All heavy atoms as a GROMACS GRO file, in nm:
protein
  588
    1MET      N    1   0.997   0.589  -0.572
    1MET     CA    2   0.892   0.545  -0.483
    1MET      C    3   0.874   0.644  -0.370
    1MET      O    4   0.764   0.676  -0.334
    1MET     CB    5   0.928   0.404  -0.431
    1MET     CG    6   0.824   0.336  -0.348
    1MET     SD    7   0.809   0.370  -0.171
    1MET     CE    8   0.970   0.372  -0.110
    2TRP      N    9   0.986   0.690  -0.311
    2TRP     CA   10   0.976   0.782  -0.198
    2TRP      C   11   0.908   0.912  -0.239
    2TRP      O   12   0.820   0.962  -0.168
    2TRP     CB   13   1.115   0.810  -0.140
    2TRP     CG   14   1.107   0.893  -0.017
    2TRP    CD1   15   1.133   1.026  -0.007
    2TRP    CD2   16   1.069   0.849   0.113
    2TRP    NE1   17   1.113   1.068   0.122
    2TRP    CE2   18   1.074   0.962   0.198
    2TRP    CE3   19   1.031   0.726   0.166
    2TRP    CZ2   20   1.043   0.955   0.333
    2TRP    CZ3   21   1.000   0.720   0.301
    2TRP    CH2   22   1.005   0.834   0.383
    3ARG      N   23   0.948   0.968  -0.352
    3ARG     CA   24   0.888   1.094  -0.398
    3ARG      C   25   0.739   1.078  -0.421
    3ARG      O   26   0.660   1.165  -0.387
    3ARG     CB   27   0.957   1.143  -0.524
    3ARG     CG   28   0.914   1.282  -0.566
    3ARG     CD   29   0.995   1.332  -0.683
    3ARG     NE   30   1.137   1.315  -0.657
    3ARG     CZ   31   1.221   1.413  -0.624
    3ARG    NH1   32   1.176   1.535  -0.616
    3ARG    NH2   33   1.348   1.390  -0.603
    4GLN      N   34   0.700   0.964  -0.476
    4GLN     CA   35   0.558   0.938  -0.499
    4GLN      C   36   0.484   0.930  -0.367
    4GLN      O   37   0.374   0.983  -0.353
    4GLN     CB   38   0.539   0.810  -0.578
    4GLN     CG   39   0.395   0.782  -0.611
    4GLN     CD   40   0.377   0.658  -0.696
    4GLN    OE1   41   0.472   0.597  -0.740
    4GLN    NE2   42   0.253   0.620  -0.718
    5ALA      N   43   0.543   0.865  -0.267
    5ALA     CA   44   0.479   0.856  -0.136
    5ALA      C   45   0.464   0.993  -0.071
    5ALA      O   46   0.365   1.020  -0.004
    5ALA     CB   47   0.558   0.762  -0.045
    6GLU      N   48   0.563   1.079  -0.094
    6GLU     CA   49   0.557   1.213  -0.035
    6GLU      C   50   0.454   1.304  -0.101
    6GLU      O   51   0.396   1.389  -0.035
    6GLU     CB   52   0.694   1.281  -0.046
    6GLU     CG   53   0.798   1.227   0.046
    6GLU     CD   54   0.931   1.300   0.031
    6GLU    OE1   55   0.974   1.325  -0.083
    6GLU    OE2   56   0.990   1.330   0.135
    7THR      N   57   0.433   1.287  -0.231
    7THR     CA   58   0.352   1.383  -0.305
    7THR      C   59   0.213   1.332  -0.344
    7THR      O   60   0.131   1.412  -0.388
    7THR     CB   61   0.426   1.426  -0.433
    7THR    OG1   62   0.450   1.312  -0.515
    7THR    CG2   63   0.557   1.496  -0.399
    8SER      N   64   0.187   1.204  -0.332
    8SER     CA   65   0.058   1.152  -0.377
    8SER      C   66  -0.040   1.138  -0.260
    8SER      O   67  -0.001   1.139  -0.144
    8SER     CB   68   0.075   1.019  -0.449
    8SER     OG   69   0.115   0.919  -0.358
    9GLU      N   70  -0.164   1.127  -0.296
    9GLU     CA   71  -0.270   1.104  -0.197
    9GLU      C   72  -0.283   0.955  -0.175
    9GLU      O   73  -0.256   0.876  -0.264
    9GLU     CB   74  -0.403   1.161  -0.250
    9GLU     CG   75  -0.404   1.312  -0.260
    9GLU     CD   76  -0.396   1.381  -0.125
    9GLU    OE1   77  -0.455   1.330  -0.027
    9GLU    OE2   78  -0.330   1.484  -0.116
   10PRO      N   79  -0.323   0.912  -0.061
   10PRO     CA   80  -0.353   0.988   0.060
   10PRO      C   81  -0.226   1.024   0.137
   10PRO      O   82  -0.121   0.960   0.118
   10PRO     CB   83  -0.440   0.891   0.141
   10PRO     CG   84  -0.393   0.757   0.101
   10PRO     CD   85  -0.352   0.770  -0.044
   11PRO      N   86  -0.236   1.124   0.223
   11PRO     CA   87  -0.120   1.162   0.304
   11PRO      C   88  -0.087   1.053   0.407
   11PRO      O   89  -0.168   0.965   0.434
   11PRO     CB   90  -0.165   1.291   0.374
   11PRO     CG   91  -0.313   1.285   0.373
   11PRO     CD   92  -0.352   1.206   0.250
   12GLY      N   93   0.033   1.062   0.463
   12GLY     CA   94   0.073   0.968   0.568
   12GLY      C   95   0.161   0.854   0.522
   12GLY      O   96   0.214   0.780   0.603
   13GLN      N   97   0.179   0.840   0.391
   13GLN     CA   98   0.258   0.728   0.340
   13GLN      C   99   0.404   0.732   0.388
   13GLN      O  100   0.455   0.628   0.434
   13GLN     CB  101   0.251   0.723   0.188
   13GLN     CG  102   0.112   0.691   0.136
   13GLN     CD  103   0.106   0.700  -0.014
   13GLN    OE1  104   0.176   0.626  -0.083
   13GLN    NE2  105   0.023   0.789  -0.066
   14PRO      N  106   0.472   0.845   0.382
   14PRO     CA  107   0.611   0.847   0.431
   14PRO      C  108   0.622   0.811   0.579
   14PRO      O  109   0.714   0.740   0.620
   14PRO     CB  110   0.657   0.991   0.406
   14PRO     CG  111   0.567   1.041   0.300
   14PRO     CD  112   0.436   0.974   0.323
   15GLU      N  113   0.528   0.857   0.658
   15GLU     CA  114   0.530   0.826   0.801
   15GLU      C  115   0.515   0.676   0.826
   15GLU      O  116   0.583   0.619   0.912
   15GLU     CB  117   0.418   0.903   0.873
   15GLU     CG  118   0.440   1.052   0.878
   15GLU     CD  119   0.388   1.128   0.756
   15GLU    OE1  120   0.356   1.064   0.652
   15GLU    OE2  121   0.384   1.251   0.763
   16LEU      N  122   0.428   0.612   0.749
   16LEU     CA  123   0.411   0.467   0.763
   16LEU      C  124   0.537   0.393   0.721
   16LEU      O  125   0.579   0.299   0.789
   16LEU     CB  126   0.293   0.418   0.680
   16LEU     CG  127   0.155   0.462   0.725
   16LEU    CD1  128   0.049   0.412   0.627
   16LEU    CD2  129   0.125   0.415   0.864
   17LEU      N  130   0.597   0.435   0.613
   17LEU     CA  131   0.719   0.369   0.566
   17LEU      C  132   0.831   0.384   0.668
   17LEU      O  133   0.905   0.289   0.693
   17LEU     CB  134   0.760   0.426   0.430
   17LEU     CG  135   0.665   0.394   0.315
   17LEU    CD1  136   0.708   0.468   0.189
   17LEU    CD2  137   0.654   0.245   0.291
   18GLN      N  138   0.844   0.501   0.728
   18GLN     CA  139   0.947   0.520   0.829
   18GLN      C  140   0.922   0.430   0.950
   18GLN      O  141   1.014   0.368   1.002
   18GLN     CB  142   0.954   0.666   0.872
   18GLN     CG  143   1.015   0.753   0.766
   18GLN     CD  144   1.013   0.900   0.801
   18GLN    OE1  145   0.936   0.945   0.884
   18GLN    NE2  146   1.098   0.976   0.735
   19ALA      N  147   0.797   0.420   0.993
   19ALA     CA  148   0.764   0.335   1.107
   19ALA      C  149   0.792   0.188   1.075
   19ALA      O  150   0.846   0.115   1.159
   19ALA     CB  151   0.618   0.354   1.148
   20LEU      N  152   0.758   0.146   0.955
   20LEU     CA  153   0.777   0.006   0.917
   20LEU      C  154   0.922  -0.028   0.887
   20LEU      O  155   0.958  -0.146   0.880
   20LEU     CB  156   0.691  -0.028   0.796
   20LEU     CG  157   0.541  -0.035   0.821
   20LEU    CD1  158   0.465  -0.046   0.690
   20LEU    CD2  159   0.507  -0.150   0.914
   21SER      N  160   1.006   0.073   0.871
   21SER     CA  161   1.147   0.044   0.841
   21SER      C  162   1.220  -0.014   0.962
   21SER      O  163   1.324  -0.076   0.946
   21SER     CB  164   1.218   0.169   0.792
   21SER     OG  165   1.238   0.261   0.896
   22ASN      N  166   1.164   0.002   1.080
   22ASN     CA  167   1.227  -0.052   1.201
   22ASN      C  168   1.186  -0.195   1.232
   22ASN      O  169   1.265  -0.272   1.283
   22ASN     CB  170   1.196   0.037   1.321
   22ASN     CG  171   1.257   0.174   1.303
   22ASN    OD1  172   1.372   0.187   1.266
   22ASN    ND2  173   1.178   0.277   1.327
   23ALA      N  174   1.061  -0.229   1.200
   23ALA     CA  175   1.010  -0.364   1.229
   23ALA      C  176   0.871  -0.378   1.170
   23ALA      O  177   0.800  -0.278   1.155
   23ALA     CB  178   1.004  -0.388   1.380
   24PRO      N  179   0.829  -0.501   1.140
   24PRO     CA  180   0.689  -0.522   1.100
   24PRO      C  181   0.598  -0.482   1.216
   24PRO      O  182   0.629  -0.508   1.333
   24PRO     CB  183   0.680  -0.672   1.074
   24PRO     CG  184   0.821  -0.714   1.046
   24PRO     CD  185   0.906  -0.625   1.132
   25LEU      N  186   0.488  -0.416   1.185
   25LEU     CA  187   0.397  -0.367   1.288
   25LEU      C  188   0.253  -0.402   1.254
   25LEU      O  189   0.216  -0.413   1.137
   25LEU     CB  190   0.409  -0.215   1.302
   25LEU     CG  191   0.544  -0.159   1.344
   25LEU    CD1  192   0.544  -0.007   1.335
   25LEU    CD2  193   0.580  -0.204   1.485
   26ALA      N  194   0.172  -0.415   1.357
   26ALA     CA  195   0.028  -0.432   1.341
   26ALA      C  196  -0.036  -0.294   1.328
   26ALA      O  197   0.025  -0.191   1.362
   26ALA     CB  198  -0.030  -0.506   1.461
   27LEU      N  199  -0.158  -0.289   1.281
   27LEU     CA  200  -0.228  -0.162   1.258
   27LEU      C  201  -0.230  -0.072   1.382
   27LEU      O  202  -0.195   0.045   1.372
   27LEU     CB  203  -0.370  -0.190   1.206
   27LEU     CG  204  -0.451  -0.067   1.169
   27LEU    CD1  205  -0.385   0.012   1.056
   27LEU    CD2  206  -0.592  -0.108   1.128
   28PRO      N  207  -0.267  -0.123   1.501
   28PRO     CA  208  -0.267  -0.035   1.618
   28PRO      C  209  -0.128   0.021   1.650
   28PRO      O  210  -0.115   0.135   1.694
   28PRO     CB  211  -0.316  -0.124   1.733
   28PRO     CG  212  -0.388  -0.236   1.666
   28PRO     CD  213  -0.321  -0.255   1.534
   29GLU      N  214  -0.025  -0.058   1.624
   29GLU     CA  215   0.112  -0.011   1.648
   29GLU      C  216   0.150   0.099   1.549
   29GLU      O  217   0.220   0.194   1.585
   29GLU     CB  218   0.210  -0.127   1.638
   29GLU     CG  219   0.190  -0.232   1.745
   29GLU     CD  220   0.267  -0.360   1.719
   29GLU    OE1  221   0.278  -0.402   1.601
   29GLU    OE2  222   0.316  -0.418   1.816
   30LEU      N  223   0.103   0.087   1.426
   30LEU     CA  224   0.129   0.191   1.326
   30LEU      C  225   0.059   0.321   1.363
   30LEU      O  226   0.115   0.429   1.346
   30LEU     CB  227   0.083   0.145   1.188
   30LEU     CG  228   0.179   0.058   1.111
   30LEU    CD1  229   0.114   0.002   0.986
   30LEU    CD2  230   0.304   0.136   1.075
   31VAL      N  231  -0.063   0.311   1.411
   31VAL     CA  232  -0.136   0.430   1.455
   31VAL      C  233  -0.059   0.499   1.566
   31VAL      O  234  -0.036   0.620   1.564
   31VAL     CB  235  -0.280   0.394   1.499
   31VAL    CG1  236  -0.347   0.512   1.566
   31VAL    CG2  237  -0.361   0.345   1.379
   32ALA      N  238  -0.013   0.421   1.664
   32ALA     CA  239   0.063   0.477   1.776
   32ALA      C  240   0.197   0.535   1.731
   32ALA      O  241   0.238   0.642   1.776
   32ALA     CB  242   0.083   0.371   1.884
   33ALA      N  243   0.265   0.466   1.642
   33ALA     CA  244   0.399   0.508   1.599
   33ALA      C  245   0.396   0.634   1.513
   33ALA      O  246   0.490   0.713   1.515
   33ALA     CB  247   0.467   0.395   1.522
   34THR      N  248   0.289   0.653   1.438
   34THR     CA  249   0.283   0.765   1.344
   34THR      C  250   0.204   0.884   1.397
   34THR      O  251   0.222   0.996   1.350
   34THR     CB  252   0.220   0.723   1.210
   34THR    OG1  253   0.086   0.678   1.234
   34THR    CG2  254   0.302   0.615   1.143
   35GLY      N  255   0.112   0.859   1.490
   35GLY     CA  256   0.026   0.967   1.537
   35GLY      C  257  -0.086   1.000   1.440
   35GLY      O  258  -0.160   1.096   1.461
   36LEU      N  259  -0.100   0.921   1.334
   36LEU     CA  260  -0.208   0.941   1.238
   36LEU      C  261  -0.334   0.874   1.288
   36LEU      O  262  -0.329   0.782   1.370
   36LEU     CB  263  -0.169   0.880   1.103
   36LEU     CG  264  -0.046   0.939   1.034
   36LEU    CD1  265  -0.004   0.852   0.916
   36LEU    CD2  266  -0.074   1.081   0.988
   37SER      N  267  -0.447   0.916   1.237
   37SER     CA  268  -0.574   0.853   1.274
   37SER      C  269  -0.582   0.714   1.213
   37SER      O  270  -0.516   0.687   1.111
   37SER     CB  271  -0.692   0.937   1.224
   37SER     OG  272  -0.703   0.926   1.083
   38PRO      N  273  -0.661   0.626   1.273
   38PRO     CA  274  -0.677   0.492   1.214
   38PRO      C  275  -0.725   0.497   1.068
   38PRO      O  276  -0.680   0.418   0.986
   38PRO     CB  277  -0.780   0.425   1.304
   38PRO     CG  278  -0.762   0.492   1.436
   38PRO     CD  279  -0.730   0.636   1.402
   39ASP      N  280  -0.815   0.590   1.036
   39ASP     CA  281  -0.863   0.602   0.898
   39ASP      C  282  -0.751   0.646   0.803
   39ASP      O  283  -0.741   0.596   0.691
   39ASP     CB  284  -0.980   0.700   0.889
   39ASP     CG  285  -1.107   0.646   0.952
   39ASP    OD1  286  -1.119   0.522   0.968
   39ASP    OD2  287  -1.196   0.727   0.984
   40ALA      N  288  -0.667   0.739   0.848
   40ALA     CA  289  -0.556   0.786   0.765
   40ALA      C  290  -0.456   0.673   0.742
   40ALA      O  291  -0.404   0.656   0.631
   40ALA     CB  292  -0.488   0.906   0.828
   41VAL      N  293  -0.428   0.595   0.846
   41VAL     CA  294  -0.335   0.483   0.834
   41VAL      C  295  -0.391   0.379   0.737
   41VAL      O  296  -0.320   0.330   0.649
   41VAL     CB  297  -0.305   0.420   0.972
   41VAL    CG1  298  -0.230   0.289   0.958
   41VAL    CG2  299  -0.224   0.517   1.058
   42THR      N  300  -0.517   0.348   0.751
   42THR     CA  301  -0.580   0.250   0.663
   42THR      C  302  -0.576   0.294   0.517
   42THR      O  303  -0.543   0.215   0.428
   42THR     CB  304  -0.726   0.224   0.707
   42THR    OG1  305  -0.724   0.175   0.842
   42THR    CG2  306  -0.794   0.122   0.618
   43ALA      N  307  -0.605   0.421   0.492
   43ALA     CA  308  -0.605   0.472   0.354
   43ALA      C  309  -0.463   0.469   0.296
   43ALA      O  310  -0.444   0.427   0.181
   43ALA     CB  311  -0.660   0.614   0.351
   44ALA      N  312  -0.365   0.513   0.373
   44ALA     CA  313  -0.227   0.513   0.324
   44ALA      C  314  -0.177   0.371   0.303
   44ALA      O  315  -0.108   0.343   0.204
   44ALA     CB  316  -0.137   0.588   0.422
   45LEU      N  317  -0.212   0.280   0.392
   45LEU     CA  318  -0.171   0.140   0.377
   45LEU      C  319  -0.231   0.078   0.252
   45LEU      O  320  -0.164   0.001   0.183
   45LEU     CB  321  -0.213   0.058   0.499
   45LEU     CG  322  -0.123   0.068   0.619
   45LEU    CD1  323  -0.183  -0.008   0.736
   45LEU    CD2  324   0.016   0.017   0.588
   46LYS      N  325  -0.355   0.110   0.222
   46LYS     CA  326  -0.417   0.055   0.102
   46LYS      C  327  -0.337   0.095  -0.022
   46LYS      O  328  -0.309   0.012  -0.109
   46LYS     CB  329  -0.562   0.101   0.089
   46LYS     CG  330  -0.629   0.044  -0.036
   46LYS     CD  331  -0.771   0.088  -0.050
   46LYS     CE  332  -0.840   0.034  -0.174
   46LYS     NZ  333  -0.762  -0.007  -0.286
   47THR      N  334  -0.298   0.221  -0.028
   47THR     CA  335  -0.219   0.269  -0.142
   47THR      C  336  -0.084   0.198  -0.149
   47THR      O  337  -0.042   0.152  -0.255
   47THR     CB  338  -0.199   0.421  -0.134
   47THR    OG1  339  -0.328   0.483  -0.139
   47THR    CG2  340  -0.114   0.472  -0.247
   48LEU      N  341  -0.017   0.188  -0.035
   48LEU     CA  342   0.114   0.122  -0.032
   48LEU      C  343   0.104  -0.027  -0.067
   48LEU      O  344   0.191  -0.081  -0.135
   48LEU     CB  345   0.180   0.142   0.105
   48LEU     CG  346   0.221   0.285   0.137
   48LEU    CD1  347   0.262   0.297   0.283
   48LEU    CD2  348   0.332   0.333   0.044
   49CYS      N  349  -0.002  -0.091  -0.024
   49CYS     CA  350  -0.022  -0.232  -0.059
   49CYS      C  351  -0.058  -0.247  -0.207
   49CYS      O  352  -0.009  -0.338  -0.274
   49CYS     CB  353  -0.132  -0.293   0.028
   49CYS     SG  354  -0.082  -0.322   0.199
   50ASP      N  355  -0.140  -0.155  -0.258
   50ASP     CA  356  -0.178  -0.160  -0.400
   50ASP      C  357  -0.056  -0.143  -0.491
   50ASP      O  358  -0.053  -0.196  -0.602
   50ASP     CB  359  -0.281  -0.052  -0.433
   50ASP     CG  360  -0.419  -0.083  -0.378
   50ASP    OD1  361  -0.442  -0.197  -0.332
   50ASP    OD2  362  -0.504   0.009  -0.380
   51HIS      N  363   0.045  -0.070  -0.443
   51HIS     CA  364   0.167  -0.048  -0.521
   51HIS      C  365   0.277  -0.150  -0.486
   51HIS      O  366   0.392  -0.134  -0.526
   51HIS     CB  367   0.218   0.095  -0.500
   51HIS     CG  368   0.132   0.197  -0.567
   51HIS    ND1  369   0.042   0.273  -0.498
   51HIS    CD2  370   0.122   0.233  -0.697
   51HIS    CE1  371  -0.020   0.354  -0.582
   51HIS    NE2  372   0.026   0.331  -0.704
   52ASP      N  373   0.240  -0.252  -0.411
   52ASP     CA  374   0.333  -0.360  -0.374
   52ASP      C  375   0.457  -0.312  -0.299
   52ASP      O  376   0.565  -0.369  -0.312
   52ASP     CB  377   0.375  -0.442  -0.496
   52ASP     CG  378   0.259  -0.515  -0.559
   52ASP    OD1  379   0.175  -0.567  -0.482
   52ASP    OD2  380   0.250  -0.520  -0.682
   53VAL      N  381   0.441  -0.206  -0.220
   53VAL     CA  382   0.550  -0.157  -0.137
   53VAL      C  383   0.544  -0.224   0.000
   53VAL      O  384   0.646  -0.256   0.060
   53VAL     CB  385   0.542  -0.003  -0.122
   53VAL    CG1  386   0.651   0.049  -0.028
   53VAL    CG2  387   0.552   0.063  -0.258
   54VAL      N  388   0.422  -0.247   0.047
   54VAL     CA  389   0.397  -0.307   0.178
   54VAL      C  390   0.308  -0.427   0.159
   54VAL      O  391   0.221  -0.429   0.072
   54VAL     CB  392   0.330  -0.203   0.272
   54VAL    CG1  393   0.285  -0.264   0.403
   54VAL    CG2  394   0.425  -0.086   0.298
   55ILE      N  395   0.329  -0.528   0.242
   55ILE     CA  396   0.247  -0.650   0.240
   55ILE      C  397   0.205  -0.683   0.382
   55ILE      O  398   0.277  -0.654   0.478
   55ILE     CB  399   0.324  -0.767   0.176
   55ILE    CG1  400   0.232  -0.885   0.151
   55ILE    CG2  401   0.443  -0.806   0.261
   55ILE    CD1  402   0.294  -0.992   0.064
   56GLN      N  403   0.087  -0.742   0.394
   56GLN     CA  404   0.040  -0.786   0.525
   56GLN      C  405   0.061  -0.936   0.537
   56GLN      O  406   0.021  -1.013   0.450
   56GLN     CB  407  -0.107  -0.753   0.545
   56GLN     CG  408  -0.156  -0.789   0.683
   56GLN     CD  409  -0.292  -0.730   0.715
   56GLN    OE1  410  -0.348  -0.656   0.635
   56GLN    NE2  411  -0.343  -0.764   0.830
   57GLU      N  412   0.128  -0.976   0.645
   57GLU     CA  413   0.146  -1.118   0.677
   57GLU      C  414   0.092  -1.139   0.817
   57GLU      O  415   0.149  -1.090   0.915
   57GLU     CB  416   0.293  -1.156   0.668
   57GLU     CG  417   0.344  -1.154   0.525
   57GLU     CD  418   0.483  -1.213   0.510
   57GLU    OE1  419   0.540  -1.263   0.610
   57GLU    OE2  420   0.536  -1.207   0.398
   58GLY      N  421  -0.019  -1.211   0.825
   58GLY     CA  422  -0.087  -1.224   0.953
   58GLY      C  423  -0.145  -1.088   0.991
   58GLY      O  424  -0.210  -1.024   0.911
   59ASP      N  425  -0.116  -1.045   1.113
   59ASP     CA  426  -0.164  -0.913   1.154
   59ASP      C  427  -0.057  -0.805   1.141
   59ASP      O  428  -0.076  -0.691   1.179
   59ASP     CB  429  -0.217  -0.917   1.298
   59ASP     CG  430  -0.107  -0.939   1.401
   59ASP    OD1  431  -0.001  -0.993   1.366
   59ASP    OD2  432  -0.129  -0.901   1.518
   60ARG      N  433   0.058  -0.841   1.086
   60ARG     CA  434   0.172  -0.749   1.074
   60ARG      C  435   0.188  -0.700   0.931
   60ARG      O  436   0.165  -0.774   0.835
   60ARG     CB  437   0.302  -0.817   1.116
   60ARG     CG  438   0.299  -0.871   1.255
   60ARG     CD  439   0.359  -0.773   1.346
   60ARG     NE  440   0.344  -0.818   1.485
   60ARG     CZ  441   0.351  -0.737   1.585
   60ARG    NH1  442   0.375  -0.610   1.564
   60ARG    NH2  443   0.336  -0.779   1.707
   61LEU      N  444   0.229  -0.576   0.918
   61LEU     CA  445   0.258  -0.517   0.788
   61LEU      C  446   0.408  -0.496   0.779
   61LEU      O  447   0.472  -0.463   0.878
   61LEU     CB  448   0.184  -0.385   0.773
   61LEU     CG  449   0.033  -0.409   0.770
   61LEU    CD1  450  -0.036  -0.322   0.870
   61LEU    CD2  451  -0.020  -0.390   0.631
   62GLN      N  452   0.461  -0.516   0.659
   62GLN     CA  453   0.605  -0.501   0.640
   62GLN      C  454   0.634  -0.469   0.494
   62GLN      O  455   0.548  -0.481   0.408
   62GLN     CB  456   0.678  -0.628   0.680
   62GLN     CG  457   0.642  -0.750   0.598
   62GLN     CD  458   0.707  -0.875   0.652
   62GLN    OE1  459   0.738  -0.884   0.770
   62GLN    NE2  460   0.728  -0.972   0.566
   63PHE      N  461   0.758  -0.428   0.468
   63PHE     CA  462   0.801  -0.400   0.332
   63PHE      C  463   0.802  -0.529   0.251
   63PHE      O  464   0.834  -0.635   0.303
   63PHE     CB  465   0.943  -0.342   0.333
   63PHE     CG  466   0.949  -0.195   0.359
   63PHE    CD1  467   0.945  -0.146   0.488
   63PHE    CD2  468   0.959  -0.106   0.254
   63PHE    CE1  469   0.951  -0.011   0.513
   63PHE    CE2  470   0.965   0.030   0.278
   63PHE     CZ  471   0.961   0.078   0.407
   64THR      N  472   0.773  -0.518   0.122
   64THR     CA  473   0.781  -0.634   0.035
   64THR      C  474   0.926  -0.659  -0.007
   64THR      O  475   0.962  -0.772  -0.036
   64THR     CB  476   0.695  -0.617  -0.091
   64THR    OG1  477   0.734  -0.498  -0.158
   64THR    CG2  478   0.547  -0.611  -0.056
   65VAL      N  479   1.008  -0.552  -0.010
   65VAL     CA  480   1.147  -0.564  -0.055
   65VAL      C  481   1.239  -0.516   0.057
   65VAL      O  482   1.232  -0.400   0.098
   65VAL     CB  483   1.169  -0.481  -0.183
   65VAL    CG1  484   1.314  -0.486  -0.227
   65VAL    CG2  485   1.077  -0.530  -0.295
   66GLU      N  486   1.326  -0.605   0.103
   66GLU     CA  487   1.417  -0.574   0.213
   66GLU      C  488   1.509  -0.456   0.181
   66GLU      O  489   1.536  -0.372   0.267
   66GLU     CB  490   1.500  -0.698   0.249
   66GLU     CG  491   1.606  -0.675   0.354
   66GLU     CD  492   1.552  -0.636   0.492
   66GLU    OE1  493   1.432  -0.651   0.518
   66GLU    OE2  494   1.633  -0.590   0.574
   67LEU      N  495   1.556  -0.448   0.059
   67LEU     CA  496   1.644  -0.339   0.021
   67LEU      C  497   1.575  -0.203   0.037
   67LEU      O  498   1.636  -0.106   0.081
   67LEU     CB  499   1.693  -0.358  -0.123
   67LEU     CG  500   1.794  -0.257  -0.175
   67LEU    CD1  501   1.920  -0.258  -0.088
   67LEU    CD2  502   1.830  -0.289  -0.319
   68MET      N  503   1.448  -0.196   0.002
   68MET     CA  504   1.373  -0.071   0.018
   68MET      C  505   1.359  -0.037   0.166
   68MET      O  506   1.372   0.078   0.206
   68MET     CB  507   1.235  -0.083  -0.047
   68MET     CG  508   1.153   0.043  -0.036
   68MET     SD  509   1.228   0.188  -0.113
   68MET     CE  510   1.210   0.146  -0.283
   69ARG      N  511   1.333  -0.137   0.250
   69ARG     CA  512   1.322  -0.114   0.395
   69ARG      C  513   1.452  -0.054   0.447
   69ARG      O  514   1.451   0.042   0.522
   69ARG     CB  515   1.288  -0.243   0.470
   69ARG     CG  516   1.268  -0.219   0.621
   69ARG     CD  517   1.279  -0.348   0.700
   69ARG     NE  518   1.413  -0.404   0.700
   69ARG     CZ  519   1.514  -0.357   0.776
   69ARG    NH1  520   1.500  -0.254   0.855
   69ARG    NH2  521   1.633  -0.417   0.772
   70ARG      N  522   1.563  -0.112   0.406
   70ARG     CA  523   1.694  -0.063   0.453
   70ARG      C  524   1.719   0.080   0.405
   70ARG      O  525   1.772   0.162   0.479
   70ARG     CB  526   1.805  -0.154   0.403
   70ARG     CG  527   1.806  -0.287   0.471
   70ARG     CD  528   1.920  -0.371   0.420
   70ARG     NE  529   1.914  -0.505   0.472
   70ARG     CZ  530   2.006  -0.596   0.451
   70ARG    NH1  531   2.113  -0.568   0.378
   70ARG    NH2  532   1.992  -0.716   0.501
   71TRP      N  533   1.681   0.109   0.283
   71TRP     CA  534   1.699   0.244   0.228
   71TRP      C  535   1.620   0.345   0.310
   71TRP      O  536   1.672   0.451   0.347
   71TRP     CB  537   1.659   0.247   0.081
   71TRP     CG  538   1.684   0.380   0.017
   71TRP    CD1  539   1.801   0.422  -0.038
   71TRP    CD2  540   1.590   0.487   0.003
   71TRP    NE1  541   1.784   0.550  -0.087
   71TRP    CE2  542   1.656   0.592  -0.063
   71TRP    CE3  543   1.456   0.502   0.038
   71TRP    CZ2  544   1.594   0.712  -0.093
   71TRP    CZ3  545   1.394   0.623   0.008
   71TRP    CH2  546   1.463   0.725  -0.057
   72VAL      N  547   1.494   0.314   0.339
   72VAL     CA  548   1.410   0.404   0.419
   72VAL      C  549   1.468   0.418   0.560
   72VAL      O  550   1.473   0.528   0.615
   72VAL     CB  551   1.264   0.357   0.422
   72VAL    CG1  552   1.181   0.439   0.520
   72VAL    CG2  553   1.203   0.361   0.283
   73GLN      N  554   1.512   0.310   0.617
   73GLN     CA  555   1.569   0.314   0.752
   73GLN      C  556   1.693   0.404   0.755
   73GLN      O  557   1.709   0.484   0.848
   73GLN     CB  558   1.603   0.174   0.800
   73GLN     CG  559   1.647   0.168   0.945
   73GLN     CD  560   1.676   0.027   0.988
   73GLN    OE1  561   1.745  -0.047   0.918
   73GLN    NE2  562   1.622  -0.011   1.102
   74GLN      N  563   1.778   0.394   0.657
   74GLN     CA  564   1.897   0.479   0.652
   74GLN      C  565   1.863   0.624   0.628
   74GLN      O  566   1.932   0.714   0.673
   74GLN     CB  567   1.994   0.428   0.545
   74GLN     CG  568   2.059   0.297   0.583
   74GLN     CD  569   2.149   0.244   0.472
   74GLN    OE1  570   2.158   0.301   0.365
   74GLN    NE2  571   2.216   0.134   0.500
   75ARG      N  572   1.757   0.648   0.556
   75ARG     CA  573   1.711   0.784   0.524
   75ARG      C  574   1.655   0.854   0.648
   75ARG      O  575   1.661   0.975   0.656
   75ARG     CB  576   1.606   0.775   0.414
   75ARG     CG  577   1.555   0.905   0.366
   75ARG     CD  578   1.459   0.882   0.250
   75ARG     NE  579   1.384   0.999   0.219
   75ARG     CZ  580   1.429   1.098   0.143
   75ARG    NH1  581   1.549   1.092   0.092
   75ARG    NH2  582   1.354   1.203   0.119
   76SER      N  583   1.602   0.779   0.740
   76SER     CA  584   1.538   0.837   0.859
   76SER      C  585   1.638   0.897   0.954
   76SER      O  586   1.744   0.849   0.976
   76SER     CB  587   1.458   0.732   0.932
   76SER     OG  588   1.357   0.681   0.850
   0.00000   0.00000   0.00000
């Protein structure tokens, strides 16, 4: 999953995963945490959600699998 996020389009997926590994975040918080544009964050999130890596609950986005979140957090 990580290699795919690093090498596939759209860019920004690894940055979003690293930001989300610390806590569920809302879209504006992800933009601030990553330094990516809102459009880039939205595009990367769509891909991550389509692949069931990230899920939106309310206004917050988070990993679908806790083990994956922990792996990314340890990798950072």
